[in-house]
C-alpha positions as CSV (number, residue, x, y, z in Angstrom):
1,M,0.0,0.0,0.0
2,I,1.2,3.5,-0.8
3,T,1.1,6.1,1.8
4,F,1.0,9.8,1.1
5,S,2.1,12.2,3.7
6,M,2.5,15.9,3.4
7,S,3.6,18.6,5.7
8,W,1.6,21.8,6.1
9,W,3.9,24.0,4.0
10,E,3.7,21.5,1.1
11,L,-0.1,21.6,1.3
12,A,0.0,25.4,1.4
13,L,2.3,25.4,-1.6
14,M,0.0,23.0,-3.5
15,I,-3.0,25.2,-2.8
16,I,-1.1,28.3,-3.9
17,A,-0.1,26.6,-7.1
18,I,-3.7,25.5,-7.9
19,A,-4.9,29.1,-7.2
20,V,-2.2,30.5,-9.5
21,I,-3.3,28.1,-12.2
22,F,-7.0,29.1,-11.8
23,G,-6.0,32.8,-11.7
24,T,-3.9,32.4,-14.8
25,V,-6.8,30.8,-16.7
26,A,-9.2,33.5,-15.5
27,L,-6.7,36.2,-16.5
28,V,-6.3,34.6,-20.0
29,R,-10.1,34.6,-20.5
30,L,-10.3,38.2,-19.4
31,L,-7.5,39.3,-21.7
32,K,-9.1,37.4,-24.6
33,S,-12.4,39.1,-23.9
34,V,-10.7,42.5,-23.7
35,S,-8.9,41.8,-27.0
36,A,-12.2,40.9,-28.7
37,T,-13.8,44.1,-27.4
38,V,-10.9,46.3,-28.5
39,E,-10.9,44.6,-31.9
40,T,-14.6,45.3,-32.3
41,A,-14.2,48.9,-31.2
42,E,-11.3,49.3,-33.7
43,N,-13.4,47.9,-36.5
44,M,-16.3,50.3,-35.7
45,M,-13.8,53.2,-35.6
46,K,-12.5,52.2,-39.0
47,E,-16.0,52.0,-40.4
48,N,-16.9,55.4,-38.9
49,R,-13.8,56.9,-40.3
50,K,-14.7,55.6,-43.8
51,Q,-18.2,57.1,-43.5
52,I,-16.9,60.4,-42.2
53,D,-14.3,60.6,-45.1
54,A,-17.1,59.8,-47.6
55,I,-19.3,62.6,-46.1
56,V,-16.3,65.0,-46.2
57,E,-15.7,64.1,-49.9
58,N,-19.3,64.7,-50.7
59,I,-19.8,67.9,-48.7
60,D,-19.5,70.1,-51.8
61,G,-22.3,68.1,-53.5
62,I,-24.4,68.2,-50.4
63,T,-23.9,71.9,-50.1
64,N,-24.8,72.4,-53.8
65,N,-27.9,70.3,-53.5
66,T,-28.9,72.2,-50.4
67,N,-28.4,75.5,-52.3
68,D,-30.5,74.2,-55.2
69,I,-33.3,73.1,-52.9
70,T,-33.3,76.4,-51.2
71,A,-33.4,78.3,-54.5
72,K,-36.3,76.1,-55.7
73,A,-38.1,76.6,-52.4
74,N,-37.7,80.4,-52.8
75,V,-39.1,80.2,-56.4
76,M,-42.1,78.1,-55.2
77,T,-42.7,80.6,-52.4
78,D,-42.7,83.5,-54.8
79,N,-45.0,81.6,-57.1
80,L,-47.4,80.9,-54.2
81,E,-47.4,84.6,-53.3
82,Q,-48.2,85.6,-56.9
83,T,-51.0,82.9,-57.0
84,M,-52.5,84.2,-53.8
85,R,-52.3,87.8,-55.0
86,H,-53.9,86.7,-58.3
87,M,-56.7,84.8,-56.5
88,E,-57.4,87.8,-54.3
89,E,-57.4,90.4,-57.0
90,D,-59.1,88.4,-59.8
91,V,-61.3,86.0,-58.0
92,L,-62.1,86.9,-54.4
93,N,-62.5,90.7,-54.7
94,P,-64.8,90.5,-57.8
95,A,-66.8,87.7,-56.1
96,I,-67.2,89.9,-53.0
97,A,-68.2,92.9,-55.1
98,V,-70.8,90.8,-56.9
99,M,-72.1,89.4,-53.6
100,S,-72.3,92.9,-52.2
101,K,-74.3,94.1,-55.1
102,I,-76.6,91.1,-54.9
103,S,-77.1,91.7,-51.2
104,K,-78.0,95.4,-51.9
105,I,-80.4,94.3,-54.6
106,L,-82.0,91.7,-52.3
107,G,-82.2,94.3,-49.6
108,I,-84.0,96.7,-51.8
109,L,-86.4,94.0,-52.9
110,K,-87.1,93.0,-49.3
111,K,-88.1,96.6,-48.4
112,K,-90.7,96.8,-51.1
């Protein structure tokens, strides 16, 4: 039969060695997770940098498009003002005048 005897310092040394092994495994897992996180962040930063560069390259086109849209909106606003003025002068004012005359005629007819 085999007997196994240890002293207290050998037992403490074995427990410390096991703790160091488990600590090392946990540290490797942590560093692997941190590495994956940093790699993901780096990829996102590269993609964002590409998108920002594309926006900067196209800023002249965007500005020109914005200027074109603003100019067209100004023309549309001017056309709307002219249309409203035309409706007031050529449609509403004559209609109100006719209605006023009809009202006066009906008023005269009612009195008789």
